[in-house]
matplotlib code that plots the C-alpha trace (Angstrom):
import matplotlib.pyplot as plt

x = [95.5, 98.9, 100.8, 98.4, 98.7, 102.9, 102.7, 100.1, 102.4, 105.6, 104.2, 103.4, 107.0, 108.6, 105.9, 106.7, 110.8, 110.0, 108.3, 110.8, 113.8, 112.2, 111.8, 115.2, 116.2, 114.7, 116.6, 113.8, 114.1, 112.0, 111.4, 113.8, 116.7, 118.0, 116.7, 118.9, 117.0, 116.7, 114.9, 113.3, 112.4, 109.6, 107.4, 104.8, 106.9, 109.3, 108.9, 111.0, 112.0, 109.2, 111.0, 113.5, 110.5, 108.8, 111.8, 112.4, 109.2, 109.5, 107.4, 107.4, 105.3, 104.1, 103.4, 100.7, 100.8, 100.7, 99.5, 101.5, 100.0, 102.3, 102.4, 102.9, 105.6, 109.2, 110.7, 112.1, 115.6, 115.8, 112.9, 113.6, 112.4, 110.5, 112.0, 109.7, 109.9, 107.5, 103.9, 101.6, 98.6, 99.2, 96.8, 97.8, 96.5, 94.3, 92.7, 93.7, 95.4, 94.6, 98.5, 100.1, 103.3, 105.4, 108.4, 111.3, 114.4, 114.2, 113.4, 110.0, 108.4, 106.0, 104.9, 105.7, 103.3, 100.1, 101.6, 101.6, 98.0, 96.9, 98.6, 97.9, 101.1, 102.6, 104.3, 105.7, 108.0, 109.7, 111.4, 112.9, 115.2, 115.8, 114.0, 111.0, 109.7, 107.9, 106.8, 104.1, 101.6, 102.4, 100.2, 100.4, 98.8, 101.9, 104.3, 106.1, 106.9, 110.8, 111.2, 113.6, 113.8, 116.1, 119.5, 121.3, 124.3, 127.9, 129.8, 133.4, 135.8, 138.2, 141.2, 141.3, 137.6, 136.2, 135.5, 132.1, 131.1, 128.5, 130.9, 130.3, 131.0, 134.9, 135.4, 137.4, 139.4, 136.4, 133.9, 131.0, 131.5, 128.1, 124.8, 122.4, 118.7, 115.7, 112.0, 109.1, 106.2, 104.1, 103.7, 100.4, 99.4, 98.6, 100.5, 104.4, 107.2, 110.4, 113.7, 117.1, 120.3, 124.2, 127.2, 130.2, 133.3, 136.6, 139.7, 140.9, 144.0, 147.1, 146.2, 144.5, 141.3, 140.2, 137.2, 135.1, 130.9, 129.0, 125.2, 123.2, 119.9, 116.2, 115.4, 113.0, 113.9, 114.0, 116.8, 114.2, 115.3, 112.6, 114.9, 118.8, 121.2, 124.6, 128.3, 131.4, 135.0, 138.1, 140.3, 140.1, 143.3, 144.6, 143.3, 141.1, 137.3, 134.7, 131.4, 128.2, 126.1, 122.7, 121.5, 118.7, 118.9, 115.4, 112.9, 109.6, 108.6, 104.7, 105.4, 103.5, 106.3, 109.6, 112.6, 116.6, 119.4, 122.0, 125.2, 126.9, 130.5, 132.2, 135.7, 139.2, 140.9, 143.6, 147.0, 148.2, 145.5, 146.5, 150.0, 149.1, 146.5, 149.7, 152.0, 149.1, 149.2]
y = [139.3, 140.9, 138.1, 135.5, 136.9, 137.0, 133.3, 132.6, 134.5, 132.9, 129.4, 129.7, 131.1, 127.9, 126.0, 127.7, 127.5, 123.7, 123.2, 125.0, 122.9, 119.7, 120.9, 121.5, 118.3, 116.4, 115.1, 115.2, 111.8, 112.3, 108.7, 107.0, 110.1, 112.3, 115.7, 118.0, 121.2, 124.0, 123.3, 126.2, 124.9, 126.9, 126.9, 125.7, 122.9, 122.2, 123.7, 122.9, 124.5, 123.8, 122.9, 120.6, 118.8, 118.1, 117.1, 114.5, 113.0, 112.8, 115.3, 118.5, 121.7, 124.2, 127.9, 130.0, 133.5, 132.9, 129.1, 126.0, 122.9, 120.0, 117.1, 113.6, 112.7, 113.7, 116.7, 115.1, 115.0, 118.0, 119.7, 123.3, 123.3, 126.7, 128.7, 129.6, 132.6, 134.5, 133.3, 130.7, 128.8, 125.1, 123.0, 119.1, 117.4, 120.3, 120.0, 122.9, 122.3, 123.8, 124.5, 128.3, 128.6, 131.4, 133.1, 132.4, 134.5, 134.3, 131.0, 129.4, 127.2, 124.9, 123.4, 119.5, 118.3, 120.1, 119.5, 115.9, 115.7, 118.0, 116.3, 112.3, 111.7, 109.6, 111.9, 110.6, 112.6, 110.7, 112.8, 109.9, 108.7, 112.3, 112.2, 112.8, 110.6, 111.8, 109.1, 108.6, 105.6, 102.0, 99.9, 97.2, 95.0, 95.1, 94.6, 90.9, 88.5, 88.1, 85.7, 82.9, 79.5, 79.5, 79.0, 75.1, 75.5, 76.4, 73.1, 73.1, 75.3, 73.2, 74.4, 77.5, 77.9, 81.4, 82.3, 82.9, 84.3, 86.5, 88.9, 86.9, 83.4, 84.1, 82.0, 85.2, 88.2, 90.7, 91.6, 93.7, 95.9, 97.8, 97.1, 99.9, 98.6, 100.3, 100.3, 102.8, 99.7, 97.8, 94.1, 92.8, 97.0, 97.6, 100.3, 100.7, 101.0, 102.9, 100.5, 101.9, 99.7, 99.7, 98.0, 98.6, 96.2, 95.9, 93.7, 92.1, 90.4, 91.3, 90.4, 92.4, 90.5, 90.9, 90.3, 91.3, 90.8, 91.8, 91.3, 93.1, 91.4, 92.2, 89.0, 87.1, 85.0, 81.8, 83.8, 84.3, 87.5, 90.3, 92.6, 93.1, 95.3, 94.1, 96.1, 95.2, 95.9, 95.1, 95.1, 95.6, 96.6, 94.9, 97.2, 98.7, 99.5, 99.4, 101.3, 99.6, 102.1, 100.8, 102.6, 103.7, 104.0, 103.2, 100.3, 100.1, 97.2, 96.1, 92.3, 92.8, 90.5, 91.7, 91.9, 92.0, 92.6, 89.9, 90.1, 87.9, 88.5, 86.2, 86.9, 85.2, 82.7, 84.2, 84.1, 83.0, 80.1, 78.8, 78.1, 76.6, 74.1, 73.7, 72.7, 70.3, 68.0]
z = [134.9, 134.1, 135.3, 133.6, 130.1, 130.6, 131.6, 128.4, 126.3, 127.9, 127.4, 123.9, 123.2, 124.6, 122.6, 119.4, 120.3, 120.7, 117.8, 115.8, 117.8, 116.9, 113.0, 112.9, 114.1, 111.4, 107.8, 105.1, 102.5, 99.3, 97.8, 99.8, 98.7, 100.9, 99.7, 98.5, 97.9, 100.2, 103.7, 105.7, 109.4, 111.0, 113.7, 111.2, 110.3, 107.6, 104.2, 101.4, 97.9, 95.7, 92.3, 94.1, 95.6, 92.8, 90.8, 93.8, 93.4, 89.6, 88.8, 86.4, 86.3, 83.6, 84.7, 83.5, 85.1, 88.7, 88.5, 88.8, 87.0, 88.4, 86.0, 87.3, 85.1, 84.6, 82.5, 79.6, 79.4, 76.8, 78.4, 79.5, 83.5, 84.1, 86.4, 89.8, 92.0, 94.3, 95.1, 93.4, 93.2, 93.0, 90.7, 89.8, 86.4, 86.3, 89.8, 92.7, 95.4, 99.0, 99.5, 100.0, 98.2, 99.7, 98.8, 102.1, 101.6, 98.0, 97.6, 96.7, 99.0, 100.5, 103.4, 103.3, 105.4, 103.8, 100.3, 100.8, 102.4, 99.3, 96.9, 98.1, 99.3, 102.2, 104.9, 108.4, 110.9, 113.1, 115.6, 117.8, 114.1, 113.3, 110.1, 107.9, 104.9, 102.1, 99.6, 96.8, 97.9, 96.3, 94.5, 96.8, 94.2, 92.3, 95.6, 94.6, 97.4, 97.1, 100.0, 99.4, 101.2, 104.1, 103.0, 103.8, 105.9, 104.3, 103.7, 105.1, 103.0, 100.7, 99.6, 97.3, 98.0, 98.8, 102.4, 103.4, 106.5, 108.8, 109.9, 113.6, 112.9, 113.3, 109.8, 108.5, 109.7, 108.3, 111.7, 111.5, 114.6, 114.1, 112.8, 113.4, 112.7, 112.7, 111.8, 112.2, 111.8, 114.9, 114.1, 112.8, 112.1, 108.4, 107.7, 106.1, 108.4, 107.5, 107.6, 108.1, 108.7, 107.7, 108.9, 109.8, 108.5, 110.1, 108.8, 111.8, 110.1, 109.0, 104.9, 102.9, 101.6, 98.2, 95.8, 99.1, 97.6, 100.6, 101.2, 103.6, 104.2, 105.6, 107.2, 109.6, 112.3, 110.1, 108.0, 104.8, 103.5, 102.6, 100.8, 100.4, 99.6, 97.7, 97.5, 96.3, 97.3, 95.3, 98.4, 102.2, 103.6, 106.8, 109.8, 107.6, 108.3, 105.5, 105.8, 104.1, 103.7, 101.7, 98.6, 98.7, 102.5, 103.3, 102.9, 103.2, 105.5, 104.5, 106.2, 109.3, 111.5, 113.1, 110.7, 111.7, 109.4, 108.8, 106.6, 104.4, 103.1, 100.8, 99.6, 98.2, 99.9, 102.3, 101.3, 104.5, 104.6, 101.7, 102.6, 105.7, 103.6, 101.0, 103.8, 105.8, 102.3]

ax = plt.figure().add_subplot(projection="3d")
ax.plot(x, y, z, "-o")
ax.set_aspect("equal")
plt.show()
């Protein structure tokens, strides 16, 4: 019997340690932005500093005694933010929330998953991606279809015209050397997928490239864009690398189909090319 009890306790300890290890590996995103508040991981899950969490969600609050009333509106620019310290009960728009607010090492915290469930928010932990996302429900009736017609093949570059490349076709010294992509959605199932992507671009030539306009699209297999991020670099010097990190870093996919990233880069003509064209005339 003693051996059995010891075995059970050891197993419970291993499960607890595993849970803590999994939680500690996760980075919290709130409304598609990295959470900048305090995160405390315990065996029961991820806890976050309540005041930072509410402000990241775009909420404000008032305090009456030991009760916090959460309001689904931001603080006014000139408003005084009520400080939080210790334990409280929570209400949202006057309705009680069954969530425990606790003091962890002097920080007023709340379990993120429990808070999301009580407040009607979306919470999703993905250990494969190493992140947890907290977002407010999306009114899908207001989602606008941003798909565009398939782009026509670009005409052959004339002398002095900007250079257009996808970073792989060899039309420019700018080459995409890495484009990681992940999407948690399952095609055909009606729930949101969280899309993360980025790109690493390097100038493989011996000339500086100026006025670089970059567009990273999330497309279907026909090249139709469902979402895009744009960035501009005044110059990418010869041999240098540019990291295209989208802002916001997460896009919510409701398309129900498989999507993929695609890069478009447009930049000024390369001086060397202009000299060769002039000599060929």
